[in-house]
C-alpha positions in Angstrom: 15.9 -1.9 18.4 15.9 0.4 20.7 17.1 0.3 24.7 16.3 2.1 27.8 17.0 1.2 31.3 13.5 0.5 33.4 13.2 2.0 36.9 14.2 -1.8 38.4 17.5 -1.5 35.8 17.0 -4.1 34.0 17.0 -3.3 30.5 14.3 -3.3 28.2 14.2 -3.4 23.9 11.6 -1.4 23.1 9.5 -2.1 19.8 10.8 -0.1 16.9 7.4 -1.2 15.3 5.3 1.2 17.5 3.2 3.9 15.6 1.4 6.6 17.7 -2.4 7.5 16.5 -4.6 10.3 17.2 -8.0 9.8 17.5 -10.7 12.0 16.6 -12.1 12.4 19.5 -11.1 10.8 23.6 -12.2 7.3 24.3 -11.8 7.4 27.8 -10.6 10.6 28.5 -7.4 9.5 25.7 -7.3 11.2 22.5 -4.2 8.7 21.3 -3.9 5.2 19.9 -0.4 3.1 20.2 -0.6 0.2 17.4 2.3 -2.0 17.3 2.3 -3.6 13.7 3.6 -6.0 14.2 1.8 -7.6 17.4 -1.0 -5.8 16.4 -2.1 -4.3 20.3 -3.8 -1.7 20.5 -4.1 0.3 23.0 -5.0 4.1 24.5 -2.3 6.1 25.6 -1.7 9.0 27.6 1.6 11.2 25.4 3.9 9.8 28.7 2.9 6.7 27.8 2.7 7.5 24.0 7.3 8.5 24.1 7.8 5.8 26.6 6.2 3.1 24.0 8.0 5.1 20.9 11.2 5.6 22.8 11.7 3.4 25.8 11.3 6.4 28.6 10.7 6.3 32.6 9.3 2.5 32.2 7.2 1.5 35.8 7.3 -2.3 36.8 3.7 -1.8 35.5 5.0 -2.0 32.2 5.7 -5.2 32.4 2.6 -5.9 30.3 3.8 -4.5 27.8 6.0 -7.0 27.1 2.9 -9.9 26.9 1.6 -7.0 23.6 5.1 -7.0 21.9 5.3 -3.4 22.8 9.3 -3.9 24.3 10.9 -7.1 25.1 13.1 -8.0 28.1 16.2 -8.9 25.8 17.5 -8.8 21.8 17.3 -12.1 21.7 13.6 -12.3 22.8 12.8 -9.3 20.2 14.3 -11.0 17.5 12.2 -14.5 18.5 9.3 -12.7 18.4 10.3 -10.8 15.4 10.8 -14.7 13.9 7.5 -15.9 14.6 5.9 -13.4 13.4 7.6 -14.1 10.2 6.8 -17.6 10.1 3.2 -16.7 10.6 3.5 -14.6 7.2 5.4 -17.4 5.8 2.6 -19.9 6.5 -0.8 -17.1 5.6 1.4 -16.6 2.5 1.5 -20.4 2.1 -1.8 -20.7 1.9 -2.8 -18.0 -0.6 -3.9 -19.7 -4.1 -0.5 -19.0 -7.3 -2.8 -16.2 -9.5 -2.2 -17.2 -13.4 -2.6 -14.0 -15.6 -3.6 -14.9 -19.1 -3.9 -12.2 -21.3 -4.9 -14.1 -24.8 -4.5 -10.6 -26.1 -4.3 -6.4 -25.5 -7.1 -4.8 -28.0 -8.9 -3.2 -26.0 -12.1 -0.9 -27.9 -11.8 1.4 -25.1 -9.8 4.5 -24.9 -9.5 4.8 -20.9 -8.0 8.0 -19.9 -5.8 7.0 -17.1 -4.8 3.2 -19.5 -1.0 1.9 -18.6 -1.4 -0.3 -22.0 -1.5 3.0 -24.6 2.2 2.2 -25.6 1.6 -1.6 -26.5 2.4 -3.0 -29.3 1.8 -6.3 -29.4 -0.7 -7.8 -31.3 -2.3 -11.0 -32.6 -3.3 -14.2 -29.8 -2.5 -16.1 -27.3 -2.5 -19.9 -29.2 -4.2 -22.9 -27.2 -0.7 -24.3 -26.8 0.7 -21.6 -25.3 -2.5 -21.3 -22.5 -2.0 -25.3 -21.9 2.0 -23.9 -21.4 0.3 -21.0 -18.5 -1.7 -23.8 -16.9 1.0 -26.0 -16.4 4.0 -23.7 -15.7 5.9 -24.7 -13.0 5.1 -21.9 -10.5 2.8 -22.9 -7.5 5.0 -25.8 -5.9 2.4 -27.7 -4.3 0.0 -24.6 -4.1 -3.2 -24.2 -5.1 -3.7 -21.4 -8.1 -6.6 -20.4 -9.5 -7.1 -18.3 -13.3 -7.1 -14.4 -14.0 -7.9 -13.6 -18.0 -7.2 -10.4 -18.2 -5.8 -7.6 -21.1 -6.6 -5.6 -23.0 -9.8 -6.6 -22.9 -10.7 -10.4 -22.8 -14.1 -10.4 -23.5 -14.1 -8.1 -26.7 -15.1 -9.0 -30.3 -14.0 -11.4 -33.1 -15.2 -15.1 -33.1 -10.8 -16.4 -32.6 -11.0 -14.2 -29.4 -14.4 -15.7 -28.1 -12.8 -18.7 -28.7 -9.6 -19.0 -27.2 -11.4 -17.1 -23.7 -13.5 -20.2 -23.7 -10.2 -22.7 -24.1 -9.4 -20.3 -21.6 -12.1 -21.3 -19.0 -12.4 -24.8 -20.3 -9.0 -26.1 -19.9 -8.6 -24.3 -16.7 -11.9 -26.5 -15.6 -10.6 -29.0 -17.1 -7.3 -28.8 -13.9 -9.8 -27.8 -11.8 -9.3 -24.1 -11.0 -11.5 -21.3 -11.4 -11.4 -18.5 -13.3 -11.8 -15.0 -13.1 -12.3 -12.0 -16.2 -11.0 -9.0 -15.5 -13.4 -6.9 -17.8 -14.2 -3.5 -19.1 -17.8 -4.6 -19.4 -18.7 -2.9 -22.5 -19.6 -6.0 -24.2 -20.6 -7.8 -20.7 -24.1 -8.7 -21.1 -23.2 -10.7 -25.0 -21.2 -12.7 -23.4 -22.9 -14.7 -20.5 -24.1 -17.3 -22.1 -20.6 -18.5 -23.0 -20.1 -18.6 -19.8 -22.5 -20.4 -18.7 -21.5 -23.6 -17.2 -18.1 -22.4 -16.5 -16.3 -22.0 -13.5 -15.9 -18.7 -13.3 -14.7 -17.3 -10.3 -16.0 -13.4 -10.0 -15.4 -10.6 -12.8 -14.2 -7.0 -12.0 -15.8 -4.6 -13.7 -15.2 -1.2 -13.4 -17.5 2.3 -13.1 -15.3 5.3 -12.6 -18.4 7.3 -10.9 -21.8 9.0 -12.4 -22.4 8.2 -16.1 -21.2 11.6 -16.9 -17.6 11.4 -15.4 -17.1 7.4 -15.8 -18.2 8.2 -19.7 -15.7 11.4 -19.7 -12.7 8.9 -19.2 -14.5 5.4 -20.3 -15.6 5.8 -23.5 -15.1 3.4 -27.0 -12.4 4.4 -29.0 -15.3 5.9 -31.4 -16.6 8.2 -28.9 -19.4 5.9 -27.8 -20.4 6.1 -24.1 -20.4 3.4 -22.1 -22.5 3.6 -18.6 -25.0 2.2 -19.5 -24.1 -1.1 -21.6 -22.1 -1.3 -18.9 -24.8 -1.5 -15.6 -27.2 -3.3 -18.0 -24.0 -6.0 -18.5 -23.9 -6.0 -14.6 -27.5 -6.9 -13.7 -27.4 -9.1 -15.7 -24.6 -10.8 -14.5 -25.4 -11.0 -11.2 -29.0 -12.5 -12.3 -26.6 -15.4 -13.8 -25.6 -16.3 -10.5 -22.1 -14.9 -11.7 -19.9 -12.9 -8.2 -19.4 -9.0 -9.2 -16.3 -7.1 -8.2 -17.2 -3.6 -9.0 -14.5 -1.7 -8.8 -13.5 2.4 -8.9 -10.1 4.4 -10.3 -10.5 7.7 -7.8 -8.6 10.9 -8.8 -9.8 14.5 -7.9 -11.9 14.2 -10.8 -14.3 11.8 -9.9 -14.4 10.7 -6.3 -17.7 12.6 -5.9 -19.6 10.2 -7.8 -19.0 7.8 -5.0 -22.5 9.0 -4.2 -24.0 8.0 -7.6 -22.1 5.0 -7.7 -23.6 4.5 -4.3 -27.8 5.5 -5.0 -27.0 3.3 -8.1 -26.1 0.1 -6.8 -28.4 0.6 -4.1 -31.9 1.2 -6.8 -30.3 -1.6 -9.0 -30.1 -3.9 -5.1 -26.5 -4.7 -5.6 -26.0 -3.6 -2.7 -29.1 -6.1 -1.1 -26.9 -9.4 -2.0 -24.8 -11.9 0.1 -20.9 -9.8 0.4 -19.8 -12.8 -1.5 -22.4 -12.3 -4.4 -21.4 -8.3 -5.1 -17.7 -6.6 -3.8 -16.6 -3.5 -4.3 -13.0 -2.0 -4.1 -11.6 0.9 -5.0 -8.4 1.6 -7.0 -6.1 5.1 -6.9 -5.8 6.4 -10.4 -1.3 7.5 -10.0 1.4 7.4 -12.7 2.7 4.3 -13.4 4.7 4.1 -17.1 3.6 7.2 -18.5 3.1 10.8 -17.5 -0.8 11.5 -16.9 -2.3 14.7 -18.4 -3.9 15.9 -15.5 -1.5 15.5 -12.6 -3.3 17.7 -10.2 -6.6 15.1 -10.8 -4.2 12.4 -8.9 -4.8 11.8 -5.4 -1.6 11.3 -2.7 -2.8 7.2 -0.6 -3.5 9.6 2.3 -5.0 11.9 0.4 -7.6 9.7 -1.5 -8.7 8.0 2.1 -9.3 11.0 3.8 -11.6 13.5 1.1 -12.9 9.6 1.0 -14.0 9.4 4.6 -14.8 12.9 4.9 -17.4 12.2 2.2 -18.8 9.6 4.1 -19.3 12.0 7.0 -21.1 13.9 4.4 -23.1 11.4 2.9 -23.2 8.6 5.3 -24.5 6.3 2.7 -21.6 6.2 0.9 -20.2 3.4 4.1 -22.7 0.9 2.6 -21.2 0.8 -0.8 -17.6 0.4 1.0 -15.8 -0.4 3.7 -12.0 0.0 3.8 -9.0 -2.0 5.5 -7.1 0.9 6.5 -4.3 -1.2 6.8 -6.9 -3.4 9.2 -8.4 -1.1 11.3 -11.4 -2.8 10.1 -9.8 -6.4 10.8 -9.3 -5.4 14.4 -13.0 -4.0 14.6 -14.1 -7.4 13.5 -12.0 -10.3 14.9 -10.5 -8.0 18.2 -6.8 -8.3 16.4 -4.9 -6.2 13.5 -4.4 -8.9 10.9 -1.0 -10.5 10.4 2.2 -8.8 9.7 3.0 -7.9 6.0 6.9 -8.8 4.9 5.9 -8.4 1.4 3.5 -6.3 -0.4 4.3 -7.6 -3.8 2.8 -11.3 -4.8 5.3 -10.4 -7.7 7.0 -14.0 -9.3 5.3 -15.6 -6.2 2.2 -15.7 -5.7 1.8 -13.7 -9.3 3.0 -15.0 -12.5 1.8 -12.9 -16.1 1.6 -14.9 -19.6 0.7 -13.5 -23.0 1.0 -14.0 -26.4 5.2 -13.4 -26.8 5.3 -16.5 -24.8 7.3 -14.1 -22.2 6.6 -14.5 -18.3 6.2 -11.6 -16.2 5.8 -11.5 -12.8 2.1 -8.8 -12.4 -0.4 -6.8 -14.1 1.3 -4.1 -13.5 4.3 -4.8 -15.7 2.4 -8.3 -18.1 3.3 -7.2 -21.4 5.4 -4.0 -20.1 8.6 -3.6 -21.8 11.4 -4.2 -20.1 10.0 -6.4 -16.8 9.7 -9.4 -18.7 11.4 -12.3 -16.5 11.7 -15.0 -19.3 9.7 -17.5 -21.2 7.4 -20.0 -21.0 7.4 -20.5 -24.9 8.8 -22.5 -26.2 10.1 -23.2 -23.0 10.0 -22.5 -19.4 13.5 -20.2 -19.0 13.3 -17.4 -16.4 16.4 -14.7 -16.2 18.1 -13.8 -13.6 16.0 -10.8 -12.8 12.8 -13.1 -11.7 15.6 -13.6 -8.7 15.1 -9.9 -6.8 11.6 -10.2 -8.1 11.3 -13.9 -5.9 13.5 -12.4 -2.9 11.9 -8.8 -2.3 10.7 -8.3 1.5 11.2 -6.2 4.4 14.3 -8.3 5.2 16.0 -7.4 1.6 14.8 -4.3 1.0 17.3 -1.0 2.5 15.2 1.2 3.2 12.3 -0.9 4.8 15.2 -2.3 7.9 14.9 0.3 10.1 11.2 1.9 9.2 9.0 1.6 11.8 5.8 1.0 9.6 7.5 -2.2 7.3 5.2 -4.3 9.3 2.2 -3.4 7.1 3.7 -1.7 4.4 5.2 -4.4 3.1 7.9 -2.6 1.3 4.7 -1.4 -1.1 4.7 -2.4 -5.0 7.5 -3.5 -6.6 6.9 -2.2 -10.3 6.8 1.5 -8.8 10.1 1.3 -6.9 11.2 -0.1 -10.3 9.9 2.8 -11.9 11.4 5.5 -9.4 14.6 4.0 -7.9 15.7 1.7 -11.2 15.7 -1.2 -9.3 13.7 -3.3 -7.5 15.0 -3.7 -3.9 13.7 -0.5 -3.5 11.2 0.9 -0.9 7.4 1.8 -2.4 7.1 3.6 0.6 3.4 4.2 1.8 1.6 6.4 4.4 0.6 3.7 6.6 -0.3 5.8 9.7 -1.9 8.6 8.4 -4.0 5.8 6.8 -5.1 4.8 9.4 -5.8 7.8 11.1 -8.5 8.0 8.9 -9.2 4.3 9.7 -10.0 5.7 13.0 -12.0 8.3 11.9 -14.2 6.3 9.2 -14.6 3.3 12.0 -14.4 5.9 14.9 -18.2 4.5 16.8 -17.2 0.9 16.5 -13.8 1.5 18.3 -15.8 3.2 20.6 -17.9 0.9 21.3 -16.0 -1.9 21.7 -12.6 0.1 24.3 -15.3 0.6 26.5 -17.1 -2.7 26.5 -13.3 -3.9 27.2 -13.2 -1.7 29.4 -17.0 -2.8 31.3 -15.9 -6.6 30.7 
């Protein structure tokens, strides 16, 4: 918190969580927007007002409205009370978030993706029915709802034994009233659909990395076969069978222009005409985690990826129909008039995400599942967490030293614990995100909608 004296002599505590964003064009004569990441207030401001909101200089009597919006407080106690109030709101949202049980029945995979972080995995074999039951009954939900995600490796691969254990997971989950999501490369999706029929499948996530040429250059089989056409056929059949599809694209400089091809493909196949709940898209970013990537010059920073994405949509507006990013809450502000509840913790590991594999070990998340040195304990033969689990479970922006004085912490949430561990050698360290830079790209992407909302509010 920063203190400043107003003209009336009263002490005002200025929120440290206000960021100033530059608009792509002026709105009502203003080129800057102030956004308080704790309260969610967003206002057009002059350079002088922006300085006051960030530094507390020259407050006028009219600035009392800032107290209501969370830009400032009339005492340190009021500032702390507001922080705690928002923290409680986040905690309640957290409690309502379903716990995800990640089951990796195998680490085998027919594909040899250029960016696969599991390429060095040595674990072999399959989970057993007993392990499935132990994982689904693990004491991690504490009265909260939960769902299952079948992960890998590749869970929808070949082989009678793998098919048997995946079907067992589906049945065991259904018997417990749990829905199941499936993360698959999609290569054999078409031939698995009969086995998935009648199961409580929440959604199926499949990856397509741009155009046919781009995708097949980076997601071929180990035997060198292309996979694009076969995956597209599987998606068509899965959608026709009534499944919900989540289409993921892993982006870097080598394939981001392929979003135009994907948009046109999705349009031609009618995917974009489906209800939003039936066909979803997500953008992933190719980055180095545990191993060095072969073409590091192709990798984006998060802000650069979104800037390139917005540039692409300005040249090819139809891509907007394929995907509309959140940009740390910009989309939600336009849809609901209020920013997302602040994220005091962006890392789900060992809190509402747990991973289980055939080794009998338990892990915290998708990024660490099966990774040597990241086990948090065992679930087979008995449930026993190691001391290492404690740091993951208490990780949030109040326990990470680098986050406690950061203006952007309520949006960043401390970032990814796995990345923090790789970069700093410990979990209780920040994985800093370029929040303001990404939000400015959101202002570019949603500028017309933002302009309309502000002008309507001004007129009312």
